[in-house]
N, C-alpha and C positions, 0 to 999 in steps of 0.2 A: 405241621411238624408235631409229632407226638413225643413229648419229653416228660420225664418224671425223674425226680432225684433218686439216684440209686442208693439204697441203704447198705453200703458195703459192710459197715459194722454189724448190721442185722444178719447179713449173709454169713459173716464170720461166726456169729452166735449159733446159727442154724447148723453150721458145720461141726465144730468141736469147741464149745466155749472154754475159755481159759479160766482156771481157778486163780485165786489170789496167789497161791504158791507158785503156779506156773508163770504168772506175770513177774513175780520176783525172780524166778529162774531166768527169764528172758533178759531182764535188766542186769542181772548178774553177768550173763554172757556178754552183754554189750560193753560192760566195764572192762572185760578182759580183752576187748578188741579195740584198743585205742587207735590203732592204725589200720588203714585199709589193707586188705590182703593183696598178694601179688597178682591174683586174678583180676581184682577191681582195677588196679593200676594198668595192667596189660590191656584190659578191655577198653578202658578210657582212651588209651593211645590208639587202639585199632579203630574205635568209633570216630575219633577226631579225624583220622586219616580218611575214613569212608565219607564223612561229611565234607572234607576238603574236595573230594571228587564230585559229590552230588549237590551239596548245598554249602558252598564255600563261606557264605556270610555267617551261617550257623557255626561253622568250625572256627572262624576267626573270632567270633564273640565269646565262645566258651573254652577255647584252648587254654587261656590263662585266667579263667573266670574265678572270682573269689566269692563264695556264698555270703549272703547278708546275715544269715542266722547259723547257729551251730547245728551241724548234721553229723550223725554217727551211724556207720553201718554196723550191723551185727547179723549173725545167723544162728540158727539152732543146729542140731545135729545133722540135718539134711543138707546143709551148706548153701541154702538159697538166701541171698542177701535181702535183708529187711532194713528199715530205717527208723531211727529214733531221734527225737527232737529234744535235746537237753534243756533248751531255753523255754520249752512249752510243757513244763512239768513232766518231762521225759515221756511225752506222747509217742506212741508207736504207730507207724503208717499202716501196716497190715497186722491187725490184732489176731494173728493165727500163727501156728507152727509152720504152715505151708502156704506162702503167698501165691504160688503158682496154682494150687488147687482152688484157692479162693477166687482167683481171676478166671479160671476155667468155669467155675460155677456161675459167676456173674455174666460171662460171655454167653453161656448156654441159655440162661434166662432171658437175656436181652434179645437174642436171635429168635428164641421161641415166642416171645411176646410181641415182636415187631411184625405187625401185619401191614402189608403194602396197601395203603389207601391213598395217601398223598393227594396232590392236586390233579384234578381232572376237569373236563369241560363238557357242557351240554350244548346242543344245537341252539343257537340264538336267532331270534327274529332280526332280520336285516331290513331296516326301513328305507335305506338309501340306494342299495346296489353296490356292494363292496366284495371283491373277490376273496378277501380274508375270511369272511363268514361262509362263503361257498366252500372253500377248500378245508377249512377247519371243520365244517359240518360233515363233509365227506369223510374226513379222518375219524371223527366221532362215530359215524355210522359204521365204519370198518371195525372199530374196536367193540362197539355195542353188539354187532351181529355175532362176532366171535365169542362174546361173553354170554350169549343167550342161554346156553346149556352148560355153563361152566361156573364153578365156584370161583369167586374173584378175591377172596380174602386169604391169600397165601402168605405164609410167614417167611422171613429171611432164612430161618433154619430149614424150612421145607424146600425152598428153591436153591439153597446153598450159594446164593448170589445176591449182591446188593450194589446198586449203582453209586451210592453216596452215603457215607457215614460221617457223623460228627461225634468225636470223643471229647468230652469236657472233663478235664483233669486227667493227666497222664500217669501220675504216680511214678513208679519205677519202670514203666513201660511194658510190664508183663502182660497187661490186658491186650496189647496188640497181637502178641503171639497167640493168645487164647482165641481172639476173634478170627484171625486169618487161618488158623488150623481148621476152622469150622465153616468158613464162608469166603467166597471170592468178593472182596470189596474193591470195586474199580476205582473209587476216589475216596480218599480219607482226609478229613480235616481234624487236626488235633489242636485243642485249645487248652493251654496250660498257663494260668495266670502267674504261677510262681516259678521264676527262672531257676531258683535253687533246686526245685524238684527235677526240672529237666536236666540240669547239671548232674544230679544224682543218678538219673536214668542212664546217662552216658557211661557210668561205672558199672551199673547192674545189668542192663539189658543189652543184648547183642544187636545193636543198631546196624552194624556192618552187614550181617547176614540179612537183616530185614530190608535194608535199602537195596541190596543186590537182588533180593526176591522181587521187590516192587519193579525194579528196572527190567528184569528178565521177563516179567509178565505184562509190562506196559501199564502198570497201575499208577495212579496219581496220588500225591500226598502234599498237604499244605500244613506247615507248622506255624501256629500263632502262639508265640511264647511271650509271656509278660503282658498280655493284652488287657487293657481296661475295657469296661463295658462301652464307653463312648467310642473306642476304636474298633470294637468287634464287628459291628454291622458293616462298616465301610470296608474293612479288610475281607470279610466274607464276600461282600458284594464284588470286590475286585477279583477274587478267586473265581467266582461263578461267571463273571463277565468274560473272563479269559477262557474258561473251559466249557461254558455253556450254562445258561440260567436254567435250562430244562432240568439239570441235575438236582437243583434245590426242590423240584417238585416231588421227589421221592427221597426221603432222608431217614436213616436210622440214627437216632441220637442216644448215646450212652453217657451217663454221668458216672465217672469211675469212683470218685470219692467226693465227699461233701464238706464244705466249710463256708464261711460267710462270703469269701471272694467267689467261690464257685456258684453259690446261690444267686449272687448278683448277676453273674454272667448268664446263668440259665434264665433268669427273669428277663434279661435283655433279649435273649434268643426267642423266648415265648412272645414277646411284644413285637419283635422286628423281623423274625425269620421270613414270614410270608411276604415281606416287602421285597425280598430278593427276586421274586418273579411276578410281583403284582404290578399292574398298570404298565406293561411293557410296550403298549401301543401296537399298531399294526400298519401294514403296507398302505392301505387306502388312505388312512389318516395322514400318513406322511406325504402322499401325493397331494391331498387337499392342502396340507400345511405348506408345501412348497408353492403351490399356486396362489394361496392366500397371502403368503409372505411376499411373493414377487408382486402381487397387486399392491400391497402396502408400499413396497420399495419403489414402485413406479407411479404411484398416485399421491405422493407427497404426505403420506402418513409419517409421523416422526418417531424415531427410535431413540431410546434413552442411551446416553453416553456413559462410558466407563470412567472418563477423566473429569467429570464435573459432579460436585456434591452440593447439597443444600447448605446454605450458611447456617451458623450455629443458632441464630434467633429463629430460623424456620424449623430446624430439627426439633426444637423444644416446644413447638406448637402442639396442643392436644389434638389427637386424631381419633375420631370415632369410626371404627369399622363395623358396618351394619349388615348382618345377614337377616334372612326372613324367617328364622326359626320361631316357634310359638311363644317363646319367652320374651320376644321383642315387644309384645303388647304391654308388658309390665313397664317398659322403659320409654314408651312413646311420649308420655307427658314430659319426662326429663329431656328427651331429645328435642321436642318442640321448644321448650323453654330456653335451651342453651345452644340452639343450632347456629347462632352467630358467633359463639365463643369457642368453636372448635372446627377443625377441618373434618368433613364427613365423606367417607367412601362407601357407596352403596354396592353391595355384592349381588350380582344377578338379579333375581326377582325382588330383592329388597328395594330396588329402584322404584318399582311399582308400589310397594308398601309405603315408602317415604312420600311419594307423590300424593297418594290419597290421604296420607296423614298430615300433609301440609308442612313437610320438612324438606328443606332444600339441600341436597348433597352437592359436593364439588367434583367428586370423581365417581365414575362408574366402572366397576371391575368386571371383566368378562373373560372367561376361559374358553368358551365353546367355539368350535369352528363350524357349527351348524347354522343353516339359514334361518331356523325358527327364532333365533335370538332377535333378529331384525324385526320379525313379526310381533314379538312382545314389545319392542320399542315403538312400532307403528301403532300399537293398541293404546298408547298413551296419547290422548288428544292434543295436548299442548306440546307441539314439537319444538317450540322455542325453549321449553324446559330441557329437552334433550340436547339441543345444540349448545346450550350454555355449559355443559359438563365436559370434563376431560376424560377420554376413554383410557383406562388402564387395562392392558391386555398383553398376552403373549403374542409372538409373531405369527401364530396360526389363525388368528381371529378372522371371521368370515368378512369378505369385502362388503356385503350388504350391511353388516354391523358398523364397519369402518365409516361408511358413507353417512351415517347419522350424526357424526361428530366433527366439529370444526377443529378440535384439538385432540391429539392422541399422544400417549406416552407408552410406547411399545417396548417390552422387554424381549430379549432373546431367550429361547427355550433350548438349553443345551442337550436335551434328549430328542431334538427334532432335526430332521435332515436339512431344513431350510437354514437353521442357524449355522450349520457346518458349511453350507454353501457360501454363506456370507463370509465366514472365516477364511475360506480358500479363494475368495475373489476380492481381496483388497480391504476387508474390514476386520482383520485379525485383531482381537482384543479391543475393539472399538465399541461394541454393543454390550450394554449392561445386561447381565443374565438375571433370571429370577429362579430361586431355589424352591423345589417341591411345590409347585402351584396347583397340584392335583391331589385328590380326585374331585373335589367340589370347588365351587367358585370362592367359598370362604377361605380356602387355602391360598388362592391368589391374593385375596385381600390382605391376609396376614403377611405373606411373603413379599408382596409389593410394597407394603408400608415399611417393612424392615429394609428392603432393598433400596428404597428411596432415601432412607436415613432418618425417619421419624423416631423419636425417643420417648414420647409419651403417648401410648397407644391404649385405647379402650375398646373392648369387644362387646357388641350387642347382638343378640339373636344368632350367634354362632353356636348353636346348641349341640350339633352332632348327635342328636338323639332327642328323646322327649320324656317328660315325667310320666309315670304310670297312669296318672289320672288325667292326662291331656289327650284329647281326641284328634287334634289337628297337628299337621307337620309344618304349617306355615302361619304367619301372622294373619289375624282377621282382616287386616287392611290390604292383603295381597289379592287384588281383584282378578289377576290372571288365573288364580286357582278357585275363584268364586263365580265370576261373571261369565266365563267363556266355556263352561261345560267340561272343564278339566277336573278330574277327581283329585282331591287333595292327597289321599293316601294310596297312590297307585303302586304297582308292583315294585318299582325301583326303591320305594321307601317303606316297604312292608317290614315292620319291626316285630311282628308277632312271634316269629321264630328267631329273633335276633339275640344279641348278647347284651349284657348289662355293663355299663361303665359307671365309675364313681361320679356322683353328681357334684357340680361346682359349689353348691351350697349344702352339701350333705346328701345322704341317701344314695340312690342309684337312678340312672336313666336308661331307658330302653334304646339300644342302638343296633347297628348291623355292620356287616363287613366294610361297606363303603364309608360310613360315618366313623367307625372306629379307626380306619386307616387315615381318614381326614384328620381326626383328632390327634393321632400319633404324629402325623406330618407337621401339624401346628406345633406340637411340643418340640420336635426335633429342630425346626427352623428357629423357634424362639430361643432354644438352648444354644444354638450355634451363634446367634447374634449377641446373646447375653455374655457369652464367653469372651467376646471381643470388644464389648462396650459396657462398661460398668454404669453408664448413665441411663441405660435402657430400662424403661419401666413399662410393663404390660399388665393391664387390669382386665379381668374377665367379669363382665357384668351380666353375662348370659346365664339363663336358668337351666342350661343343659349339662353337658359333660364337663368334668374338671379338666383343665389343660395345665399340665405341669409347666412351670415357668411363668404362668400368668396368675396374678394374685386375685382371688375371689373378692368381688366388691359389689355390693348393691348400689345401683345408681343413686338411690336416695341418700346415700352417705358420701357422695362425691361433692367436694366443695367447689362449686362453679359460680356461686351467686355473685361474687365480686370480680370474676375474671373479665378482662377486657375483650372486646370484639376482635376477631382475627381479620387481618387484611388478606382476604382470600385471593383477591385479584393479583396482588403482588406475588403470592405463592405460585399461582397457576401461570402467570407471565414468566416467572423465573424458570419453571420447569419447561415451558414451551420454548423460550428464547435461549436459555443457557445450559439446560440439562439434556436437550434432545436435538436430533439432527435428521435431515432428509437424505436418504440413500441416493435419491435422484437417478434411478435407473431408467433407461428407455426400453422400447420394445425389443430392439436388437440385443441389448444387454441380457434381457430375460431369456431370450432364446439361447444365447451362448451359455448361460448358466445351466441350461437343461440339456447339455450334450450327453447322449446316452452311452458314450464310450466306456467309462468306468463302471457304470451300472450293469450294462450287458455282460461285461467281462466277469463281474462278480457273480451274476446269475449262472453263467456258463461254468465257472469253476466249481460252484456248489453242486450243480447237476452232475458233473463228471465224477464226483466222489461217490455217486450212488448208482453205478452201472450194475453191480452185482449185489446180491443180498448176503449180508454177513451170516456166518454159520451158527452163531451162539448168542445168548444174551450179552455176555461179556464183550464179545467182538462187536456187537451192534452198538452197545453203549460207547465203545471206543470210537466207532465211526461217527456217531452223533457228536462226540467231542471234537473229532477232527474237523467236522463242518463248522462247529461253533468257534474253534480256534482260528479257522480261516476268516470268519466274520470279525473276530477280535483283531487279527492282523490288519484287516482292512480299516478297522476303526482307529488303528494306531498311526495311520497316515492321513494327513490333513486333506490330501487330494481325494482319497477314497472313503473318508469317514461318513460322508453323507450316504453313499451307497450302502454301507454296513448298517447305518441307522435306519434306512428304509426297509431293510430285509429282516433285521434282528427280531422284532416282535412277532411277526407271523411265523417265521421259521422256528423260533424257540417254542411258540405255542403248539405248533404241530409236533415238534419233538417231544413235548410233554405228553401228547397223546401216544406217541411211539413208546415212550417209557411206560405208560399205562398198559399197553399191550404186552410189553416184555415182562412185566412183573405182576399183572393181574391174571394172566393165563398160565396154568400149571404146566401144560405140555410145552416144552421148550421149542420144538419145531413149529407148532402152531403159533406160539408167541412171536417168534422171529418173523414168520410169514405175514402175520397180521401187522406187525410193526412196519414191515416193508411196504405194505399197502398204504399206510399213513405217509411214508416217505414219497411214494408215488404221487400222492396228493400234493406234497410239497413241490415235487418236480413240475407238476402241471401248473401250480401257482407261479413258479419261477418263469415258466414259458409265457404265461399271460402277463406277468409283471413287466417283462421286457417290452411287450407291445403297448401296454398302458403308459409306460414311462414316456413314450414318444408323443403322447398327447399333452405333455407339459409345454408351456406354463398355463394352459387353459383348463386344467382339471379342477374347476371350482365346484365345491360340494353343492349338489342340486342341479347346477348347470351341466355337470358331467354326464347326466343321463342322456343328453342329446348326442354325446360322443360315443355312446355304447350301442346305439342302434337297437335298443330293446332287449339285448341279451347281456347276461352277467358273465363277462369273460368270453372265452373261446372254447371250441369243441376239441376234445381229445379222444383217442380210441376208447378209453375206459371211462369217459366223463363228457357228457354233452352240456353245453351252456344253457342254464335255465333262463326263463324270462325275468326281466327286472321286476322287483316288487312294485305294486301300484303306489303312485304318489298319494300322499295324504296331507290334509290341512292340519296345521298345529291346533287350530281352534275348531272344536266340534260345533260350536255355535258362533255366529258372527259377533265380533266385539261391539260392545256398546258401553257407554260411560257417561255418567252424569257430571263428572268433574271435568268440564271442558277447558278451563283455564286454571293453571296452578296458582294457588294462593297459600302464602306462608301462614301457619297457625302457631301461635306461641302458647296457647292454652287449650 
């Protein structure tokens, strides 16, 4: 999302600056207009009537609204209403004789400067055999081939079309007329934090004509009035979930006027906007997740309850959450010395780190559904060490991982199809959910700790980046990245071209998209729980990125010398006995849960929407929206939500490529035809998806290869199924380890 604070006052100065005498003249005119003109009163009545027709909630709220601050309308000789704020030193909203001309200039500059870049995808290597990557790759090819001899940096002014615009700060509404006179904006989001200004716009701007125009053209609008930064991302997310997350992949953002409230909202947009279509998941992952979840439900893994909580004395126990970031090495001595005085949760490869450092964790947090996780567990020689831990995971964790642990505490993932299957088959609101446990395992550690109810949390090695002078991405004790031929700084963690985040103890740390998203998710979930629990204390002892809501604290300054030892057995027994339960499904139950009726119907309904190719960019965007709204309708019904959940990520990802074709190609006919090629990839995906769904509940990641008979999906007239990628071993070198038996080390 490309955003920049608009300097409306600067634009006014470029137009015709007002002299001191002219400012005095304007204020003198305002004093002569103590009451609103007949036109303002009449327009308000007409606008309220229009909102009663289109947005009755808005009409009801503002029909008898009383502004919280003094507002006075005035106009110069041209009769265009402007606004003055008597309580703010008589500040004028539009510092010009002609507010309409000023808004026209701002709209022209915004449209000329907005180049359609947005979100796009490249072909990704598929290590496992997943049809999502096959069909997304084919969609990427279709767009890239069309772009070979084409300039791709077209502006909104050039195309005179925009799928999605966000206007921050409405003012008196004139900017809307200026934008729509120059560009077809298919979807508009208006963010106005000041309800008084929106109320003023109901007197000055012809909302009635504007709303009629939107309806006649089938354009969408979403009004966010009085929004706080904390509400903004959620409300935007709800809008795009309804009309299509693909829309957020191409966004024109215009900041109409600037003040402290607006700046805070824009900062929130800059931090969170990409989350609207980040980590959407994809179809194959959902298939694996259902199979893995059903394995857990039928093999006595235990799921956490919603109606049981830790007693107060356990909530107050100190909990160390440990990741394997490079700063962990600075805290190993502290963790060794005080490992009996706190509960310890190892996140991912931190388990290997703690094992070789002689530190005994109590919980192992795992997010991944991949079979390689079990291989990393097998590489630890002392399997009694593994068996003694409690597995903390989401419901998609791989069966091979589950088998390593006697005790499990599994959360429901509300963005997964399996969770919604449980809700529609007798477990409604019985399984405790985990909030934002992605994109890295450290996110699960933080979210799970908060979800379990711990109130004294300490973070170690959750770096989400590294200091500029640090050469490694992991602790020196992590033998998985040392002894087995795995490069420490592989492509997934390349920070050379990454971004910088504020450091926890000052300065900056190098990060990248995944780690910055992880850091932001930690901030959001900590903020959410702190809002509801004043006793919650989170300390960040990591030497990586700063996490808002977690107090920076060097471990050497933590006062643990005289803390008592924790009764860890009592805690794990309570979680196993009182906070979790066994779903106790049998084989027949699992088969019933995987009935293809709703899923096949959803695939067929989506395909039927794309028999003919739309004639224009605007019509194509509307058709993409229609498909997305069908998915949203399915997600609103408990019986069909799992079907929507399975399809959403892959469909929206391919739709983002369709949007790339529509707005990166200058010739509209070519753009539409190329976008339709990407939709054909989506239709082929839906056809394959129906067949693969019938392989449930046995579509376990890795084992699924035997069910595919060597081919990735099925043949179509315009696409032949490629061979499966070769299987590879996680360890380039055979594991070997000198630490055969775990031994605690206190120094």
